[in-house]
C-alpha positions as a Python dict, from the first residue, in 0.01 Angstrom:
ca = {
    (1, 'X'): (0, 0, 0),
    (2, 'X'): (-113, -303, -190),
    (3, 'X'): (-336, -420, 45),
    (4, 'X'): (-562, -59, 5),
    (5, 'X'): (-566, -145, -353),
    (6, 'X'): (-696, -451, -335),
    (7, 'X'): (-944, -341, -73),
    (8, 'X'): (-1018, -56, -362),
    (9, 'X'): (-1093, -279, -625),
    (10, 'X'): (-1320, -545, -413),
    (11, 'X'): (-1542, -267, -263),
    (12, 'X'): (-1607, -93, -574),
    (13, 'X'): (-1668, -462, -738),
    (14, 'X'): (-1903, -571, -518),
    (15, 'X'): (-2107, -273, -465),
    (16, 'X'): (-2136, -217, -843),
    (17, 'X'): (-2233, -578, -905),
    (18, 'X'): (-2488, -563, -610),
    (19, 'X'): (-2625, -221, -725),
    (20, 'X'): (-2647, -297, -1102),
    (21, 'X'): (-2999, -470, -1065),
    (22, 'X'): (-3136, -149, -881),
    (23, 'X'): (-3025, 52, -1132),
    (24, 'X'): (-3219, -149, -1347),
    (25, 'X'): (-3535, -83, -1158),
    (26, 'X'): (-3437, 263, -1152),
    (27, 'X'): (-3402, 309, -1481),
    (28, 'X'): (-3751, 154, -1616),
    (29, 'X'): (-3951, 354, -1308),
    (30, 'X'): (-3784, 680, -1454),
    (31, 'X'): (-3818, 613, -1808),
    (32, 'X'): (-3416, 618, -1861),
    (33, 'X'): (-3511, 334, -2152),
    (34, 'X'): (-3323, 305, -2477),
    (35, 'X'): (-3594, 229, -2713),
    (36, 'X'): (-3455, 154, -3089),
    (37, 'X'): (-3596, 395, -3305),
    (38, 'X'): (-3354, 421, -3577),
    (39, 'X'): (-3092, 185, -3766),
    (40, 'X'): (-2804, 353, -3577),
    (41, 'X'): (-2883, 97, -3275),
    (42, 'X'): (-2742, -214, -3289),
    (43, 'X'): (-3064, -374, -3021),
    (44, 'X'): (-3447, -434, -3124),
    (45, 'X'): (-3587, -425, -2772),
    (46, 'X'): (-3606, -177, -2501),
    (47, 'X'): (-3260, -146, -2274),
    (48, 'X'): (-3292, 23, -1925),
    (49, 'X'): (-2943, 272, -1961),
    (50, 'X'): (-2837, 371, -1601),
    (51, 'X'): (-2609, 108, -1523),
    (52, 'X'): (-2355, 368, -1454),
    (53, 'X'): (-2555, 515, -1155),
    (54, 'X'): (-2422, 127, -1014),
    (55, 'X'): (-2055, 225, -1150),
    (56, 'X'): (-2037, 546, -956),
    (57, 'X'): (-2185, 380, -646),
    (58, 'X'): (-1906, 145, -651),
    (59, 'X'): (-1661, 395, -688),
    (60, 'X'): (-1725, 654, -464),
    (61, 'X'): (-1822, 389, -180),
    (62, 'X'): (-1485, 252, -212),
    (63, 'X'): (-1290, 569, -248),
    (64, 'X'): (-1497, 711, 67),
    (65, 'X'): (-1395, 385, 291),
    (66, 'X'): (-1058, 397, 214),
    (67, 'X'): (-987, 805, 243),
    (68, 'X'): (-1180, 767, 562),
    (69, 'X'): (-959, 503, 697),
    (70, 'X'): (-618, 590, 554),
    (71, 'X'): (-663, 939, 717),
    (72, 'X'): (-754, 793, 1065),
    (73, 'X'): (-487, 568, 1070),
    (74, 'X'): (-284, 887, 960),
    (75, 'X'): (-40, 672, 690),
    (76, 'X'): (182, 880, 526),
    (77, 'X'): (188, 714, 220),
    (78, 'X'): (-188, 809, 103),
    (79, 'X'): (-47, 1173, 28),
    (80, 'X'): (-393, 1317, -5),
    (81, 'X'): (-293, 1640, 197),
    (82, 'X'): (56, 1675, -23),
    (83, 'X'): (65, 1928, -310),
    (84, 'X'): (-324, 2001, -284),
    (85, 'X'): (-445, 1663, -351),
    (86, 'X'): (-708, 1721, -125),
    (87, 'X'): (-852, 2032, -268),
    (88, 'X'): (-813, 1852, -641),
    (89, 'X'): (-1012, 1562, -499),
    (90, 'X'): (-1293, 1752, -394),
    (91, 'X'): (-1283, 1958, -693),
    (92, 'X'): (-1288, 1605, -897),
    (93, 'X'): (-1651, 1497, -664),
    (94, 'X'): (-1823, 1838, -732),
    (95, 'X'): (-1777, 1798, -1095),
    (96, 'X'): (-1869, 1473, -1071),
    (97, 'X'): (-2181, 1603, -903),
    (98, 'X'): (-2252, 1844, -1160),
    (99, 'X'): (-2172, 1601, -1465),
    (100, 'X'): (-2374, 1299, -1323),
    (101, 'X'): (-2655, 1541, -1314),
    (102, 'X'): (-2633, 1668, -1672),
    (103, 'X'): (-2619, 1335, -1777),
    (104, 'X'): (-2868, 1155, -1563),
    (105, 'X'): (-3137, 1434, -1724),
    (106, 'X'): (-3032, 1328, -2066),
    (107, 'X'): (-3066, 962, -2008),
    (108, 'X'): (-3409, 1039, -1923),
    (109, 'X'): (-3548, 1315, -2154),
    (110, 'X'): (-3232, 1305, -2421),
    (111, 'X'): (-3109, 1665, -2374),
    (112, 'X'): (-2956, 1876, -2672),
    (113, 'X'): (-2580, 1816, -2741),
    (114, 'X'): (-2490, 2188, -2660),
    (115, 'X'): (-2633, 2148, -2308),
    (116, 'X'): (-2440, 1834, -2207),
    (117, 'X'): (-2146, 2008, -2325),
    (118, 'X'): (-2180, 2275, -2144),
    (119, 'X'): (-2210, 2043, -1831),
    (120, 'X'): (-1912, 1844, -1911),
    (121, 'X'): (-1723, 2202, -1931),
    (122, 'X'): (-1862, 2308, -1643),
    (123, 'X'): (-1741, 1992, -1452),
    (124, 'X'): (-1402, 2055, -1602),
    (125, 'X'): (-1367, 2424, -1478),
    (126, 'X'): (-1461, 2302, -1182),
    (127, 'X'): (-1226, 2049, -1119),
    (128, 'X'): (-944, 2290, -1281),
    (129, 'X'): (-1024, 2562, -1057),
    (130, 'X'): (-937, 2326, -730),
    (131, 'X'): (-613, 2296, -929),
    (132, 'X'): (-567, 2015, -1154),
    (133, 'X'): (-367, 2160, -1387),
    (134, 'X'): (-101, 1972, -1660),
    (135, 'X'): (246, 2136, -1534),
    (136, 'X'): (545, 2225, -1712),
    (137, 'X'): (732, 2006, -1953),
    (138, 'X'): (1115, 1909, -1954),
    (139, 'X'): (1174, 1833, -2352),
    (140, 'X'): (1488, 1621, -2400),
    (141, 'X'): (1724, 1823, -2553),
    (142, 'X'): (1531, 2106, -2525),
    (143, 'X'): (1554, 2175, -2177),
    (144, 'X'): (1266, 2269, -1978),
    (145, 'X'): (940, 2419, -2146),
    (146, 'X'): (723, 2614, -1875),
    (147, 'X'): (344, 2615, -1996),
    (148, 'X'): (181, 2956, -1926),
    (149, 'X'): (-87, 2894, -1651),
    (150, 'X'): (-334, 3029, -1890),
    (151, 'X'): (-267, 2784, -2151),
    (152, 'X'): (-211, 2504, -1878),
    (153, 'X'): (-571, 2586, -1800),
    (154, 'X'): (-702, 2542, -2146),
    (155, 'X'): (-516, 2219, -2170),
    (156, 'X'): (-651, 2092, -1886),
    (157, 'X'): (-1006, 2159, -1978),
    (158, 'X'): (-945, 2041, -2339),
    (159, 'X'): (-847, 1717, -2223),
    (160, 'X'): (-1095, 1653, -1983),
    (161, 'X'): (-1404, 1762, -2208),
    (162, 'X'): (-1205, 1547, -2491),
    (163, 'X'): (-1163, 1211, -2308),
    (164, 'X'): (-1533, 1255, -2149),
    (165, 'X'): (-1620, 1257, -2502),
    (166, 'X'): (-1453, 977, -2640),
    (167, 'X'): (-1550, 749, -2418),
    (168, 'X'): (-1873, 849, -2439),
    (169, 'X'): (-1853, 768, -2848),
    (170, 'X'): (-1732, 468, -2787),
    (171, 'X'): (-2043, 362, -2626),
    (172, 'X'): (-2208, 196, -2938),
    (173, 'X'): (-2162, -205, -2844),
    (174, 'X'): (-2242, -381, -2553),
    (175, 'X'): (-1963, -394, -2308),
    (176, 'X'): (-1772, -141, -2547),
    (177, 'X'): (-1688, 156, -2379),
    (178, 'X'): (-1692, -3, -2022),
    (179, 'X'): (-1447, -278, -2165),
    (180, 'X'): (-1212, -42, -2347),
    (181, 'X'): (-1221, 188, -2005),
    (182, 'X'): (-1125, -141, -1800),
    (183, 'X'): (-834, -208, -2051),
    (184, 'X'): (-705, 155, -2012),
    (185, 'X'): (-725, 130, -1630),
    (186, 'X'): (-499, -150, -1607),
    (187, 'X'): (-258, -15, -1849),
    (188, 'X'): (-229, 292, -1660),
    (189, 'X'): (-213, 117, -1293),
    (190, 'X'): (113, -51, -1442),
    (191, 'X'): (227, 268, -1553),
    (192, 'X'): (148, 467, -1228),
    (193, 'X'): (290, 165, -1024),
    (194, 'X'): (617, 181, -1258),
    (195, 'X'): (665, 568, -1240),
    (196, 'X'): (564, 574, -837),
    (197, 'X'): (284, 792, -885),
    (198, 'X'): (105, 945, -633),
    (199, 'X'): (-83, 639, -402),
    (200, 'X'): (-429, 844, -449),
    (201, 'X'): (-403, 811, -845),
    (202, 'X'): (-317, 428, -792),
    (203, 'X'): (-634, 403, -559),
    (204, 'X'): (-890, 570, -784),
    (205, 'X'): (-745, 376, -1143),
    (206, 'X'): (-833, 64, -894),
    (207, 'X'): (-1158, 202, -787),
    (208, 'X'): (-1269, 245, -1106),
    (209, 'X'): (-1152, -96, -1267),
    (210, 'X'): (-1282, -241, -971),
    (211, 'X'): (-1666, -95, -1055),
    (212, 'X'): (-1607, -129, -1435),
    (213, 'X'): (-1580, -528, -1364),
    (214, 'X'): (-1865, -562, -1124),
    (215, 'X'): (-2089, -408, -1394),
    (216, 'X'): (-1979, -559, -1683),
    (217, 'X'): (-2157, -907, -1631),
    (218, 'X'): (-2503, -735, -1680),
    (219, 'X'): (-2340, -522, -1992),
    (220, 'X'): (-2196, -802, -2206),
    (221, 'X'): (-2357, -887, -2529),
    (222, 'X'): (-2683, -951, -2505),
    (223, 'X'): (-2695, -663, -2252),
    (224, 'X'): (-2950, -657, -1919),
    (225, 'X'): (-2851, -298, -1933),
    (226, 'X'): (-2657, -21, -2052),
    (227, 'X'): (-2410, 214, -1893),
    (228, 'X'): (-2587, 497, -2042),
    (229, 'X'): (-2443, 874, -2072),
    (230, 'X'): (-2477, 914, -1717),
    (231, 'X'): (-2169, 595, -1696),
    (232, 'X'): (-2006, 701, -1968),
    (233, 'X'): (-1914, 1034, -1922),
    (234, 'X'): (-1850, 950, -1576),
    (235, 'X'): (-1560, 686, -1722),
    (236, 'X'): (-1431, 949, -1946),
    (237, 'X'): (-1440, 1237, -1706),
    (238, 'X'): (-1273, 1001, -1419),
    (239, 'X'): (-1003, 838, -1669),
    (240, 'X'): (-900, 1175, -1772),
    (241, 'X'): (-875, 1357, -1436),
    (242, 'X'): (-664, 1044, -1267),
    (243, 'X'): (-412, 1042, -1596),
    (244, 'X'): (-339, 1370, -1482),
    (245, 'X'): (-313, 1317, -1096),
    (246, 'X'): (-79, 992, -1226),
    (247, 'X'): (172, 1195, -1382),
    (248, 'X'): (180, 1508, -1153),
    (249, 'X'): (493, 1441, -1021),
    (250, 'X'): (705, 1416, -1356),
    (251, 'X'): (708, 1630, -1608),
    (252, 'X'): (891, 1461, -1919),
    (253, 'X'): (739, 1442, -2231),
    (254, 'X'): (777, 1054, -2265),
    (255, 'X'): (544, 1005, -1932),
    (256, 'X'): (281, 1264, -1991),
    (257, 'X'): (229, 1135, -2345),
    (258, 'X'): (200, 760, -2202),
    (259, 'X'): (-183, 850, -2115),
    (260, 'X'): (-259, 973, -2450),
    (261, 'X'): (-92, 645, -2604),
    (262, 'X'): (-297, 440, -2354),
    (263, 'X'): (-641, 609, -2497),
    (264, 'X'): (-480, 631, -2828),
    (265, 'X'): (-829, 402, -2961),
    (266, 'X'): (-1114, 655, -2852),
    (267, 'X'): (-917, 972, -2895),
    (268, 'X'): (-823, 877, -3254),
    (269, 'X'): (-1223, 738, -3320),
    (270, 'X'): (-1352, 1089, -3190),
    (271, 'X'): (-1110, 1260, -3417),
    (272, 'X'): (-1187, 1116, -3676),
    (273, 'X'): (-1562, 1100, -3592),
    (274, 'X'): (-1522, 1501, -3595),
    (275, 'X'): (-1350, 1534, -3913),
    (276, 'X'): (-1565, 1290, -4122),
    (277, 'X'): (-1894, 1484, -3965),
    (278, 'X'): (-1745, 1826, -4097),
    (279, 'X'): (-1660, 1689, -4455),
    (280, 'X'): (-1966, 1532, -4455),
    (281, 'X'): (-2192, 1793, -4406),
    (282, 'X'): (-1999, 2064, -4453),
    (283, 'X'): (-2067, 2257, -4126),
    (284, 'X'): (-1932, 2243, -3795),
    (285, 'X'): (-2268, 2172, -3685),
    (286, 'X'): (-2278, 1836, -3779),
    (287, 'X'): (-2012, 1755, -3519),
    (288, 'X'): (-2281, 1691, -3216),
    (289, 'X'): (-2502, 1474, -3468),
    (290, 'X'): (-2498, 1110, -3435),
    (291, 'X'): (-2374, 871, -3760),
    (292, 'X'): (-2273, 506, -3756),
    (293, 'X'): (-1936, 610, -3888),
    (294, 'X'): (-1728, 483, -3608),
    (295, 'X'): (-1485, 179, -3590),
    (296, 'X'): (-1702, -24, -3413),
    (297, 'X'): (-1994, 34, -3656),
    (298, 'X'): (-1741, -28, -3968),
    (299, 'X'): (-1612, -374, -3819),
    (300, 'X'): (-1965, -508, -3773),
    (301, 'X'): (-2000, -389, -4160),
    (302, 'X'): (-1744, -585, -4250),
    (303, 'X'): (-1940, -927, -4159),
    (304, 'X'): (-1816, -952, -3791),
    (305, 'X'): (-2043, -1010, -3510),
    (306, 'X'): (-2122, -729, -3242),
    (307, 'X'): (-1903, -947, -3006),
    (308, 'X'): (-1629, -1013, -3258),
    (309, 'X'): (-1594, -614, -3304),
    (310, 'X'): (-1587, -594, -2930),
    (311, 'X'): (-1288, -825, -2860),
    (312, 'X'): (-1109, -673, -3178),
    (313, 'X'): (-1127, -331, -3046),
    (314, 'X'): (-1019, -449, -2687),
    (315, 'X'): (-734, -607, -2839),
    (316, 'X'): (-641, -296, -3027),
    (317, 'X'): (-676, -107, -2685),
    (318, 'X'): (-455, -370, -2522),
    (319, 'X'): (-175, -308, -2776),
    (320, 'X'): (-204, 46, -2697),
    (321, 'X'): (-183, -22, -2338),
    (322, 'X'): (135, -286, -2382),
    (323, 'X'): (281, 0, -2620),
    (324, 'X'): (324, 261, -2367),
    (325, 'X'): (438, 30, -2063),
    (326, 'X'): (720, -67, -2296),
    (327, 'X'): (796, 274, -2384),
    (328, 'X'): (803, 345, -2051),
    (329, 'X'): (1003, 65, -1878),
    (330, 'X'): (1223, 18, -2175),
    (331, 'X'): (1248, 272, -2423),
    (332, 'X'): (1115, 395, -2755),
    (333, 'X'): (1322, 132, -2940),
    (334, 'X'): (1168, -175, -2786),
    (335, 'X'): (802, -31, -2794),
    (336, 'X'): (870, 38, -3201),
    (337, 'X'): (997, -317, -3188),
    (338, 'X'): (698, -430, -3023),
    (339, 'X'): (478, -262, -3279),
    (340, 'X'): (634, -399, -3535),
    (341, 'X'): (588, -750, -3451),
    (342, 'X'): (223, -698, -3361),
    (343, 'X'): (167, -533, -3712),
    (344, 'X'): (350, -817, -3898),
    (345, 'X'): (192, -1111, -3673),
    (346, 'X'): (-166, -947, -3771),
    (347, 'X'): (-100, -891, -4150),
    (348, 'X'): (11, -1294, -4164),
    (349, 'X'): (-308, -1397, -3995),
    (350, 'X'): (-546, -1127, -4108),
    (351, 'X'): (-663, -1345, -4420),
    (352, 'X'): (-794, -1568, -4194),
    (353, 'X'): (-981, -1380, -3979),
    (354, 'X'): (-1130, -1042, -4212),
    (355, 'X'): (-1399, -1082, -4382),
    (356, 'X'): (-1442, -912, -4722),
    (357, 'X'): (-1718, -633, -4768),
    (358, 'X'): (-2034, -778, -4898),
    (359, 'X'): (-2252, -592, -5166),
    (360, 'X'): (-2598, -449, -5044),
    (361, 'X'): (-2869, -745, -5023),
    (362, 'X'): (-2660, -1008, -4937),
    (363, 'X'): (-2830, -1319, -4799),
    (364, 'X'): (-2667, -1492, -4463),
    (365, 'X'): (-2737, -1887, -4390),
    (366, 'X'): (-2813, -2002, -4039),
    (367, 'X'): (-2566, -2274, -4020),
    (368, 'X'): (-2774, -2468, -3786),
    (369, 'X'): (-3103, -2502, -3973),
    (370, 'X'): (-3019, -2370, -4306),
    (371, 'X'): (-3287, -2089, -4256),
    (372, 'X'): (-3178, -1810, -4509),
    (373, 'X'): (-3197, -1421, -4382),
    (374, 'X'): (-3291, -1194, -4715),
    (375, 'X'): (-3259, -834, -4654),
    (376, 'X'): (-3498, -735, -4937),
    (377, 'X'): (-3757, -945, -4724),
    (378, 'X'): (-3632, -877, -4360),
    (379, 'X'): (-3838, -1053, -4053),
    (380, 'X'): (-4132, -891, -3988),
    (381, 'X'): (-4270, -1119, -3727),
    (382, 'X'): (-3966, -1009, -3516),
    (383, 'X'): (-3980, -645, -3608),
    (384, 'X'): (-3728, -618, -3910),
    (385, 'X'): (-3828, -407, -4156),
    (386, 'X'): (-3773, -511, -4552),
    (387, 'X'): (-3422, -391, -4710),
    (388, 'X'): (-3257, -424, -4322),
    (389, 'X'): (-2918, -545, -4404),
    (390, 'X'): (-2787, -862, -4210),
    (391, 'X'): (-2517, -634, -4055),
    (392, 'X'): (-2787, -384, -3938),
    (393, 'X'): (-2972, -616, -3702),
    (394, 'X'): (-2987, -570, -3331),
    (395, 'X'): (-2736, -799, -3111),
    (396, 'X'): (-2994, -1007, -2987),
    (397, 'X'): (-3182, -1137, -3310),
    (398, 'X'): (-3209, -1465, -3337),
    (399, 'X'): (-3280, -1716, -3608),
    (400, 'X'): (-3687, -1734, -3623),
    (401, 'X'): (-3642, -2101, -3702),
    (402, 'X'): (-3406, -2249, -3430),
    (403, 'X'): (-3359, -1926, -3205),
    (404, 'X'): (-2932, -1942, -3304),
    (405, 'X'): (-2783, -1603, -3273),
    (406, 'X'): (-2637, -1383, -3527),
    (407, 'X'): (-2263, -1565, -3489),
    (408, 'X'): (-2402, -1899, -3621),
    (409, 'X'): (-2472, -1704, -3958),
    (410, 'X'): (-2250, -1694, -4284),
    (411, 'X'): (-2301, -1529, -4600),
    (412, 'X'): (-2479, -1759, -4828),
    (413, 'X'): (-2300, -1824, -5145),
    (414, 'X'): (-2576, -1986, -5349),
}
């Protein structure tokens, strides 16, 4: 099986890596380009946003090859034809098609949020109608808790749509959503291996990880392309479905809660965004209104560069994944002790890394040439209007004198 897993990763990686340049050309041709129109965006130049097409191609090529070869070889460890997995995979691909078309159109024409949500719901309903469900749960000390079929369907659809949007909302900095998904994939892969999960789930999560690794070199700061709604929705959709497939044979509450822990960062950010927007605007319609209050925005406003913000969130996501693995392998007390140790270590070293909030209008000095960026003046030669805070400058903004990037600036104390 491990040979097949290696093939799944390599095929997805090579295909995504080779296809990304073509996805850039396609994005330019069809007009799927992210043009910075407001200060919520962290870049100052048009960037193609169909990188997700390359990720999808990498994943599908890898999956189709392995399903075909393993079926021809009649390998029993694929378990594709056991417990209706074949029908669930068919439903998954049909749902992916619906979601992909919806988000592809959104990347080109920016469709209304409710229309995109309808596409997500339809994709979730399709795969659920093909048999993908959350099953019974054996809760410790309370015996078996059987989930009503209707409730099971609602929970499954809610989980799929929720995680799809959670990953999509994390797509705010170069390499963030794809990197967070990659870390989640690796965490789930370890959990699936320890839990003797279905082979098809292990192969799917490996293929997804390979496709992301092939795409990331083009998406790291400064990005040559964005993954787009097509890609971020695909990542969340696939991750949500694989997380269900991976625990389908094990119904203990501890195991079912593991994907929630692994995906804790995007889940928290999404729930926080929903409540924040409703409270701020005093309207449920505000849920669909984009803002600049996500975790990555807040970290950047603390004075960190976008790269540093991404690395911080990578670290949090990795800790969530490690907590879930320890919980499965060693139990709740070791997992809690791990969490306590991490908190203590971070608390001790936090003062060496955290940067205090600065008053609006703070000036920043280039450590190389001593150029001072003044928010009141801006940098109109580079398209930066007056009264633009340093933290709101695009990721690829550079010093107008020496060309150094934002990481080379510090707060001017004079």
